[in-house]
Backbone atoms as SQL, in Angstrom:
CREATE TABLE atoms (id INTEGER PRIMARY KEY, chain TEXT, resi INTEGER, resn TEXT, atom TEXT, x REAL, y REAL, z REAL);
INSERT INTO atoms VALUES
  (1, 'A', 1, 'MET', 'N', 0.822, -1.217, -0.023),
  (2, 'A', 1, 'MET', 'CA', -0.006, -0.013, -0.019),
  (3, 'A', 1, 'MET', 'C', 0.876, 1.291, 0.009),
  (4, 'A', 2, 'ILE', 'N', 1.938, 1.273, 0.828),
  (5, 'A', 2, 'ILE', 'CA', 2.786, 2.413, 0.901),
  (6, 'A', 2, 'ILE', 'C', 3.478, 2.696, -0.429),
  (7, 'A', 3, 'LYS', 'N', 3.998, 1.584, -1.053),
  (8, 'A', 3, 'LYS', 'CA', 4.641, 1.761, -2.334),
  (9, 'A', 3, 'LYS', 'C', 3.677, 2.290, -3.355),
  (10, 'A', 4, 'LYS', 'N', 2.439, 1.797, -3.337),
  (11, 'A', 4, 'LYS', 'CA', 1.434, 2.227, -4.290),
  (12, 'A', 4, 'LYS', 'C', 1.265, 3.754, -4.157),
  (13, 'A', 5, 'SER', 'N', 1.083, 4.240, -2.907),
  (14, 'A', 5, 'SER', 'CA', 0.856, 5.652, -2.680),
  (15, 'A', 5, 'SER', 'C', 2.046, 6.470, -3.199),
  (16, 'A', 6, 'ASN', 'N', 3.279, 5.974, -2.934),
  (17, 'A', 6, 'ASN', 'CA', 4.453, 6.683, -3.435),
  (18, 'A', 6, 'ASN', 'C', 4.458, 6.759, -4.962),
  (19, 'A', 7, 'LYS', 'N', 4.105, 5.672, -5.604),
  (20, 'A', 7, 'LYS', 'CA', 4.011, 5.674, -7.049),
  (21, 'A', 7, 'LYS', 'C', 3.013, 6.609, -7.556),
  (22, 'A', 8, 'LEU', 'N', 1.826, 6.677, -6.840),
  (23, 'A', 8, 'LEU', 'CA', 0.812, 7.607, -7.280),
  (24, 'A', 8, 'LEU', 'C', 1.302, 9.031, -7.165),
  (25, 'A', 9, 'LYS', 'N', 2.031, 9.375, -6.089),
  (26, 'A', 9, 'LYS', 'CA', 2.587, 10.674, -5.961),
  (27, 'A', 9, 'LYS', 'C', 3.542, 10.985, -7.062),
  (28, 'A', 10, 'LEU', 'N', 4.393, 10.031, -7.438),
  (29, 'A', 10, 'LEU', 'CA', 5.333, 10.184, -8.507),
  (30, 'A', 10, 'LEU', 'C', 4.598, 10.453, -9.837),
  (31, 'A', 11, 'SER', 'N', 3.486, 9.696, -10.048),
  (32, 'A', 11, 'SER', 'CA', 2.714, 9.877, -11.265),
  (33, 'A', 11, 'SER', 'C', 2.115, 11.261, -11.291),
  (34, 'A', 12, 'LYS', 'N', 1.642, 11.760, -10.153),
  (35, 'A', 12, 'LYS', 'CA', 1.084, 13.127, -10.127),
  (36, 'A', 12, 'LYS', 'C', 2.182, 14.148, -10.466),
  (37, 'A', 13, 'ARG', 'N', 3.373, 13.905, -9.873),
  (38, 'A', 13, 'ARG', 'CA', 4.481, 14.780, -10.220),
  (39, 'A', 13, 'ARG', 'C', 4.822, 14.737, -11.667),
  (40, 'A', 14, 'ALA', 'N', 4.826, 13.546, -12.265),
  (41, 'A', 14, 'ALA', 'CA', 5.129, 13.413, -13.685),
  (42, 'A', 14, 'ALA', 'C', 4.073, 14.156, -14.538),
  (43, 'A', 15, 'THR', 'N', 2.787, 14.015, -14.142),
  (44, 'A', 15, 'THR', 'CA', 1.731, 14.673, -14.924),
  (45, 'A', 15, 'THR', 'C', 1.916, 16.187, -14.850),
  (46, 'A', 16, 'LYS', 'N', 2.241, 16.714, -13.672),
  (47, 'A', 16, 'LYS', 'CA', 2.493, 18.147, -13.574),
  (48, 'A', 16, 'LYS', 'C', 3.682, 18.556, -14.458),
  (49, 'A', 17, 'ARG', 'N', 4.723, 17.754, -14.482),
  (50, 'A', 17, 'ARG', 'CA', 5.851, 18.030, -15.279),
  (51, 'A', 17, 'ARG', 'C', 5.483, 18.051, -16.777),
  (52, 'A', 18, 'LEU', 'N', 4.625, 17.072, -17.148),
  (53, 'A', 18, 'LEU', 'CA', 4.202, 16.985, -18.551),
  (54, 'A', 18, 'LEU', 'C', 3.380, 18.190, -18.896),
  (55, 'A', 19, 'LEU', 'N', 2.468, 18.656, -17.949),
  (56, 'A', 19, 'LEU', 'CA', 1.682, 19.811, -18.244),
  (57, 'A', 19, 'LEU', 'C', 2.564, 21.053, -18.394),
  (58, 'A', 20, 'ALA', 'N', 3.614, 21.100, -17.599),
  (59, 'A', 20, 'ALA', 'CA', 4.524, 22.292, -17.683),
  (60, 'A', 20, 'ALA', 'C', 5.272, 22.289, -19.027),
  (61, 'A', 21, 'THR', 'N', 5.684, 21.062, -19.512),
  (62, 'A', 21, 'THR', 'CA', 6.417, 20.970, -20.741),
  (63, 'A', 21, 'THR', 'C', 5.492, 20.969, -21.945),
  (64, 'A', 22, 'SER', 'N', 4.196, 20.884, -21.768),
  (65, 'A', 22, 'SER', 'CA', 3.265, 20.797, -22.902),
  (66, 'A', 22, 'SER', 'C', 3.396, 22.021, -23.797),
  (67, 'A', 23, 'ARG', 'N', 3.697, 23.169, -23.260),
  (68, 'A', 23, 'ARG', 'CA', 3.817, 24.396, -24.042),
  (69, 'A', 23, 'ARG', 'C', 5.053, 24.293, -24.952),
  (70, 'A', 24, 'LYS', 'N', 6.054, 23.583, -24.520),
  (71, 'A', 24, 'LYS', 'CA', 7.306, 23.502, -25.291),
  (72, 'A', 24, 'LYS', 'C', 7.302, 22.314, -26.270),
  (73, 'A', 25, 'LYS', 'N', 6.814, 21.168, -25.797),
  (74, 'A', 25, 'LYS', 'CA', 6.845, 19.949, -26.637),
  (75, 'A', 25, 'LYS', 'C', 5.600, 19.792, -27.409),
  (76, 'A', 26, 'ASN', 'N', 5.597, 18.804, -28.347),
  (77, 'A', 26, 'ASN', 'CA', 4.434, 18.540, -29.141),
  (78, 'A', 26, 'ASN', 'C', 3.352, 17.846, -28.324),
  (79, 'A', 27, 'LEU', 'N', 2.096, 18.085, -28.693),
  (80, 'A', 27, 'LEU', 'CA', 0.955, 17.452, -27.992),
  (81, 'A', 27, 'LEU', 'C', 0.936, 15.945, -28.212),
  (82, 'A', 28, 'THR', 'N', 1.386, 15.548, -29.393),
  (83, 'A', 28, 'THR', 'CA', 1.348, 14.115, -29.717),
  (84, 'A', 28, 'THR', 'C', 2.301, 13.339, -28.756),
  (85, 'A', 29, 'ARG', 'N', 3.481, 13.890, -28.503),
  (86, 'A', 29, 'ARG', 'CA', 4.421, 13.226, -27.606),
  (87, 'A', 29, 'ARG', 'C', 3.834, 13.232, -26.189),
  (88, 'A', 30, 'LEU', 'N', 3.175, 14.314, -25.802),
  (89, 'A', 30, 'LEU', 'CA', 2.533, 14.406, -24.477),
  (90, 'A', 30, 'LEU', 'C', 1.530, 13.288, -24.318),
  (91, 'A', 31, 'LYS', 'N', 0.661, 13.110, -25.343),
  (92, 'A', 31, 'LYS', 'CA', -0.335, 12.086, -25.266),
  (93, 'A', 31, 'LYS', 'C', 0.316, 10.705, -25.152),
  (94, 'A', 32, 'PHE', 'N', 1.405, 10.480, -25.881),
  (95, 'A', 32, 'PHE', 'CA', 2.118, 9.208, -25.852),
  (96, 'A', 32, 'PHE', 'C', 2.622, 8.928, -24.419),
  (97, 'A', 33, 'GLU', 'N', 3.299, 9.943, -23.794),
  (98, 'A', 33, 'GLU', 'CA', 3.822, 9.818, -22.443),
  (99, 'A', 33, 'GLU', 'C', 2.692, 9.616, -21.471),
  (100, 'A', 34, 'ALA', 'N', 1.556, 10.283, -21.656),
  (101, 'A', 34, 'ALA', 'CA', 0.428, 10.093, -20.773),
  (102, 'A', 34, 'ALA', 'C', -0.101, 8.664, -20.836),
  (103, 'A', 35, 'LEU', 'N', -0.162, 8.116, -22.062),
  (104, 'A', 35, 'LEU', 'CA', -0.579, 6.732, -22.239),
  (105, 'A', 35, 'LEU', 'C', 0.363, 5.772, -21.483),
  (106, 'A', 36, 'ILE', 'N', 1.651, 6.037, -21.545),
  (107, 'A', 36, 'ILE', 'CA', 2.636, 5.212, -20.879),
  (108, 'A', 36, 'ILE', 'C', 2.371, 5.276, -19.353),
  (109, 'A', 37, 'LEU', 'N', 2.141, 6.497, -18.858),
  (110, 'A', 37, 'LEU', 'CA', 1.862, 6.683, -17.406),
  (111, 'A', 37, 'LEU', 'C', 0.597, 5.898, -17.011),
  (112, 'A', 38, 'LEU', 'N', -0.425, 5.988, -17.810),
  (113, 'A', 38, 'LEU', 'CA', -1.676, 5.252, -17.503),
  (114, 'A', 38, 'LEU', 'C', -1.436, 3.752, -17.500),
  (115, 'A', 39, 'ARG', 'N', -0.670, 3.265, -18.454),
  (116, 'A', 39, 'ARG', 'CA', -0.345, 1.858, -18.506),
  (117, 'A', 39, 'ARG', 'C', 0.410, 1.396, -17.269),
  (118, 'A', 40, 'SER', 'N', 1.412, 2.200, -16.853),
  (119, 'A', 40, 'SER', 'CA', 2.194, 1.874, -15.679),
  (120, 'A', 40, 'SER', 'C', 1.304, 1.810, -14.446),
  (121, 'A', 41, 'ASP', 'N', 0.373, 2.793, -14.292),
  (122, 'A', 41, 'ASP', 'CA', -0.549, 2.798, -13.162),
  (123, 'A', 41, 'ASP', 'C', -1.400, 1.548, -13.206),
  (124, 'A', 42, 'LEU', 'N', -1.927, 1.173, -14.348),
  (125, 'A', 42, 'LEU', 'CA', -2.736, -0.039, -14.438),
  (126, 'A', 42, 'LEU', 'C', -1.946, -1.270, -14.010),
  (127, 'A', 43, 'THR', 'N', -0.683, -1.395, -14.476),
  (128, 'A', 43, 'THR', 'CA', 0.136, -2.557, -14.098),
  (129, 'A', 43, 'THR', 'C', 0.372, -2.537, -12.596),
  (130, 'A', 44, 'CYS', 'N', 0.571, -1.361, -11.998),
  (131, 'A', 44, 'CYS', 'CA', 0.791, -1.294, -10.536),
  (132, 'A', 44, 'CYS', 'C', -0.454, -1.772, -9.813),
  (133, 'A', 45, 'GLN', 'N', -1.629, -1.376, -10.311),
  (134, 'A', 45, 'GLN', 'CA', -2.893, -1.857, -9.655),
  (135, 'A', 45, 'GLN', 'C', -3.024, -3.373, -9.781),
  (136, 'A', 46, 'ILE', 'N', -2.727, -3.940, -10.918),
  (137, 'A', 46, 'ILE', 'CA', -2.845, -5.331, -11.159),
  (138, 'A', 46, 'ILE', 'C', -1.892, -6.096, -10.200),
  (139, 'A', 47, 'VAL', 'N', -0.628, -5.581, -10.102),
  (140, 'A', 47, 'VAL', 'CA', 0.341, -6.216, -9.230),
  (141, 'A', 47, 'VAL', 'C', -0.133, -6.138, -7.773),
  (142, 'A', 48, 'SER', 'N', -0.696, -5.003, -7.378),
  (143, 'A', 48, 'SER', 'CA', -1.141, -4.854, -5.975),
  (144, 'A', 48, 'SER', 'C', -2.238, -5.861, -5.672),
  (145, 'A', 49, 'GLN', 'N', -3.122, -6.119, -6.650),
  (146, 'A', 49, 'GLN', 'CA', -4.203, -7.085, -6.416),
  (147, 'A', 49, 'GLN', 'C', -3.625, -8.482, -6.401);
C-alpha cells in the first residue's frame, strides 16, 4: 500500500511536469507519455491485487 501511494505521488509529479512541458513539446508526444503513465498505473494496480 505504501509503495502504491508513493508511485501515485510520482505519477502526479510526472503529470505536472508533462503539463509544464506541454507548451514547449508537441501534444502528440505528451499524449504518448500520458498513455505510458496510464499503462504503468494499471500494471501497478494489477500487481497490488
